[in-house]
C-alpha positions, -999 to +999 in steps of 0.1 A: -834+325+031-854+302+053-836+283+081-840+265+114-823+288+139-814+279+175-813+309+198-806+292+230-810+258+246-840+236+241-867+232+214-886+263+225-855+281+212-855+265+178-873+286+153-881+286+116-869+321+104-858+343+076-820+351+073-799+368+049-782+346+023-745+342+032-717+352+007-687+329+001-653+343+011-619+334-003-616+296-005-653+290+000-683+280-020-720+288-016-743+258-017-780+260-024-791+231+000-814+206-016-818+182+013-805+175+049-806+145+071-815+143+108-793+126+134-792+120+171-765+146+173-788+173+161-812+166+190-783+168+214-772+201+199-806+216+204-807+204+240-772+218+248-753+185+251-724+199+232-721+231+252-687+248+249-671+278+263-673+293+228-706+290+209-723+306+180-758+320+188-780+321+170-769+289+153-782+270+123-779+233+133-776+203+110-746+181+104-756+163+072-768+176+039-764+179+001-764+210-020-757+225-054-727+248-058-742+282-069-713+306-063-675+303-060-654+325-037-621+340-047-592+316-053-614+285-057-602+261-083-613+226-094-650+232-087-677+247-108-713+259-103-741+233-107-721+204-091-740+183-064-718+179-034-718+170+003-702+194+027-678+174+049-691+172+085-657+180+100-646+210+079-609+209+072-604+172+081-589+164+048-571+131+055-554+110+081-562+115+118-580+146+130-565+175+151-583+182+183-591+217+172-610+203+141-632+182+163-639+211+187-643+239+163-650+227+128-681+204+129-711+215+109-742+225+130-723+235+161-708+246+184-693+273+161-701+265+124-736+270+109-751+237+096-773+223+069-808+232+081-812+262+058-816+270+021-780+281+017-747+272+033-712+286+029-685+258+032-648+255+026-641+247-010-616+219+000-643+204+022-669+193-003-672+158-020-690+150-053-722+131-048-725+096-064-745+102-096-771+074-089-783+089-056-812+114-052-807+146-034-824+130-002-803+098-003-771+118-008-779+140+023-773+110+045-737+104+036-716+129+056-722+115+091-743+083+090-727+069+059-692+078+067-694+066+103-704+031+090-678+032+062-650+038+086-662+011+110-664-015+082-634-005+061-609+013+084-615-003+118-628-036+108-609-042+076-637-064+067-632-089+038-650-119+023-657-145+050-657-122+079-687-120+103-701-086+113-726-081+141-747-050+137-770-035+164-800-015+154-818-005+122-812+033+120-791+050+094-756+040+105-765+003+111-782+000+077-753+016+059-729-008+079-751-037+067-748-028+030-711-020+031-703-053+049-722-072+023-704-053-004-671-067+009-684-102+012-691-106+050-718-125+067-740-101+087-758-107+119-783-079+128-802-074+161-833-053+168-862-054+191-887-053+161-896-084+141-908-062+112-874-044+111-856-077+113-875-090+082-868-057+064-831-061+073-832-097+058-845-082+026-816-057+026-790-086+030-787-096+066-778-133+068-790-138+104-813-117+127-817-116+164-846-101+184-827-089+216-860-085+235-866-122+232-830-131+235-815-109+262-782-129+263-779-124+225-741-128+226-748-165+231-768-166+199-739-149+181-715-176+194-739-203+183-740-188+148-702-186+146-694-220+160-683-205+192-657-181+176-676-148+178-679-119+153-649-103+137-665-069+140-693-058+163-710-024+158-721-012+192-744+018+198-726+027+231-750+013+257-741-002+291-759-034+284-751-035+248-713-032+254-712-060+279-729-083+254-708-070+226-675-079+244-688-115+248-699-116+212-666-105+196-640-130+186-605-131+202-585-105+182-617-089+169-629-052+168-657-034+185-667-001+169-688+022+191-708+045+169-730+062+195-733+070+231-767+059+242-755+056+279-723+055+299-707+021+301-679+011+327-654-006+304-631-012+333-654-042+344-645-059+311-608-051+309-596-086+318-617-100+289-606-072+265-569-078+274-570-116+275-587-118+241-568-089+224-600-070+215-597-036+200-624-010+209-627+020+187-650+050+188-661+060+152-676+094+144-677+105+108-644+109+090-621+129+067-628+143+032-606+116+016-625+088+035-657+104+022-644+103-014-635+066-010-669+058+002-687+077-024-666+059-050-674+024-036-712+034-034-711+043-071-695+009-080-718-011-057-750+008-065-756+012-027-787+034-019-793+048+017-825+037+033-849+066+040-878+061+062-894+096+064-892+130+047-904+164+061-901+200+049-877+224+064-905+241+082-914+207+099-877+200+107-880+207+145-904+178+148-881+154+130-853+164+152-874+158+184-881+124+173-844+114+167-838+097+201-868+074+198-850+055+170-883+042+157-875+046+120-858+020+097-831+041+081-829+078+081-852+108+086-846+134+060-856+171+053-865+182+018-852+217+013 
């Protein structure tokens, strides 16, 4: 089979290779991968940001994807060949809160488990979720990380309902999923970006208000103006030093900030008096359980939500797509057709 294989650290160690097709063991299924999605984490994996004492080398990276079940291992029930499924990003996280070992050892695409940038993937049979029927292979590939991260921020952390206000920063995969989920639950959405073109595209997708943060550096004031001085019920923050300081000023008392990325290191201690005085909750959100994934897929089927895909490349061109991930220039997701 063809695959992207990481032999060391850095893009000079990422190669397009031939490998043997894996065979499913007991309790596993073999997926013929149809598509994969590229995220910032894949870039960090290639550059060694998730280095651990124990690592698989060579490693097939890739945290998101969609495949067709083509073989069942022993003792697998409830699944059949031909089903279109997502492999869950954190294998074995079935429900509730994750165990530390799951986060450290069971994430697709590193440090230990092979990922989705290959023609075939063996995955735990209890860690796959059926794809919403209305989605294409490429659209479905974006669900395990980007989609689920946004879903948990909107539904689990924010508990968003009709009449709430959600502030979303950015126009990549996670922000645009969050925009659509927030609108599905009846929220008013404010979205910020540095690009007027992306802001207009966000309006077309359902954003009620948009802010160009380059022209409005103190954009928290604009959020307060739009909410009669109250602030947003939920703020989606990409984890930046400047963004977090503004997010804390833009969230309402008793509101929630969901940090969905780590663009830079922010010193939260500077803002502790404000967080305490206003009873603000700050959550990190990073994918989710199989059961949360199932709930998201069900809601997407009901609402007809479709992920936004900006670009598509072949598996052979995948390294270039991964290298572009930190630039965050796309509107939506970059995907790989396998």
